[in-house]
Every structure is written in C-alpha cells, then in structure tokens.
N, C-alpha and C positions, 0 to 999 in steps of 0.2 A: 192562297194557295195553300196546294199539301206538297207535299218531300217522297216520294217513290221510296217504299221501304223495296221490291221486289222486282225481278227485271219483267217486263209487260214485250210481248213480239205480238203489233196488231195482224189481225183475223184478216181482212181485206180494206178497202180503202176508206173506210166511215173510221173505221178505229186508229188510235195513239198508242205509238213506239216508245216507252224510253226504259232507262235503267236504274237501279239503285241509286240516289243522292238526287236526279234531276225533281227541279220543283217545275210544278205543273198547275199554272192558272184555274181553278175549276171556274166554268161557266154554266153548269146547267145539274141539277142531281136528281137522280130517279129511285124511286124507291125499292126499283128491281136491284139497286145497285151498282148501275155502269151510269156514268157520268160525265160530260162533254168535256174537255180541256183544251188547251194551247199548250202547249211547251217549240219556246222560240217561235217559226212560223209555221209549224204543223198544229193542224187541229182534228181532236177525235175523241170517239168516246173509249172510255177503256174501265176497268173493273176497281170499284172503288176499296175492294179491300187488298188490292197491289201498293197502297200508299198508306 
C-alpha cells in the first residue's frame, strides 16, 4: 500500500484518479514508473512519483 502525495486525474479509462492522502493498494509495478493500483472499487495505472 502507498499513500498519495499529489492529486492525479486519470487520463483515460485505464488510469486511476486519486487525491492527496488516498491509500492505494499496489498490484503491479513497472520500471517505467507506472504502477497498477486499486482504490476502493476502482483499478488503474498511475504515476509512481505521485505517491
């Protein structure tokens, strides 16, 4: 699990939106810096430099 340090608005249906303080369960990490995560019932990719 990681905590959001910045807000992030998803760019498309495969991304995950969140706000500062949200706790995201990380499911997959890529060397590119994009991580796949779960927040409530929402799942999607997000930039790891925002957590």
